[in-house]
N, C-alpha and C positions, 0 to 999 in steps of 0.2 A: 369729253375730257375737260377738266377744269384745272387751270394753273393755280396752285395753292397760294402763291404770292399775290396774284391778282384778285382772288376770291374775296378777300376782306374788303376791298374797295370797289370792285366792279365785277359782279358775278357773270362773266361772259365765258361761255364754254364753246367747244367745237366737237363735231363728230369725228369718228376715225377717218372719214374721207375729207376732213378739213372744212366742212360747212359750219359757219358760225351760228350759234344759237344765242338769241337775245337774253338779257338779264332776267326778264319776267319768266321766261320758259326755264331758264337755269334755276331760278329760285324754286319753281314748282318741282323740278326734278330733285333738287337737293332736300326738299321738305320730306320726301318719303323715299330714301335711298340708302344704300350701303356704300360707304366711301372706301375705296381701296387706294392705298398710297403706293406710288411707283417712284422710286428714287433712282435717278440716273447720274452716271459719271461719264462724261463725254458721250459716247454712243452705247455704253453698256448700262443695263439696268442692274443695280446692286441690291435693290429691295423691292419685292412685290407685295410686302405686307402680308395680308391674309387673302390676297386675290387668288393665289394658287398654292397648292400643297406640293406639287411636283416642281422640281428645280429646272427652270428653263436653261437652254444651252449657254446663253451669254453669262448668266449668273454662275453656272457650273464652271465655266472657264475661269471666272474671277476667283472662285474658291480653289480650283486646281492650280492656278498661278501662285496663289498664296501658300497652299499646303504642300504641293509637290508630290503628294502620295498619301498613303494612309497615315493618319495622325496618331494612331495608338502607339504609346511609348514602345520603342524597340522594333516596330514593324517597318519593313522596307518595301512594301508593295507599292508599285507605281500607280499613277493616276488611272490608267486603263483598267485596273483591277478594283477601282473604288466607286462607292456611291456617295452622294452628298447626304449627310445626316443632319436633321434638325436637332440641335442641342436641347432646346426647349421644344418638346414634341408638339407637332401640329395640333393634335387633339387637345393639348393643354394651352392652346392659343399662341403657340410659337409662330414666329414670323418667318417667311421665306425671304431671308436677307443674308448678306455676307456675314454679318456679326452673329448669326445664329446657326451657321452651317460649318461643318468640317467634313473632310473626306475620311471615310473608313472603308477598308477592304471588307469583303463579304463576311469573312470570319469574325472580325472585330465588330462589324455592324450588328450582327446577330448577338454577339456576346453582350454588348452594352445595353441591349434591350431586356436582359434578364434582371431580376430584382436586385436592388441595392447597388447597382453600378451608376456612377454619376460622372458627367462631363461638365467642364466649365471652361469657356474660352475667355482668356484673360485679355485685357486691353493691349498688351504688347504682342498678341498673336499666339502666345504659348497656350497649350491645351493642358488642363489639369484633369487627370483621370483618377477618380476615387474608386477603389476596389471594394467589394462587399465587406472585407475585414477591416476597412478604414484606412488601409495603406493608400498613399497618394503618390502618383508619379506624374511627371510633366514631360511634354514633348514640344519641340520648337518647330515652326513651319520650315519646310525645306525649300519652298519656292521663293518667288519674289514677293516683297511686301505689297499688300493690296493698297491701291491708291484710295485716298479718301475722296468723297464726292466734292 
């Protein structure tokens, strides 16, 4: 692991078991690697970048705390009935992060994968759903506002 703030001035990294790696070794690793961003807020990871497609439990809990259940307008399904959905699909370079995830129940998760359905998570946490006919509806998060990192 490498701390991004330290990387610019002194590329020192450490292994997952906390053994430090010197700067020349770190430089060699960074020369031919894929860098994954992991964003933390306190003890929770809020962004895994492209490191994983599946939503880890701590990130799912943050999405669940914000959304409080299915975010499809008019749906009242609880968190236990929901999946975390990538708004910008993983295969289209979507990130596994709080700002790109919403909870959808199974019915609505399958529905929005059909052609011409679009979702947009707005900065205030509202979710904008555009139907195939162009109609737009919005839903508000029912849970607690997510904390910023």
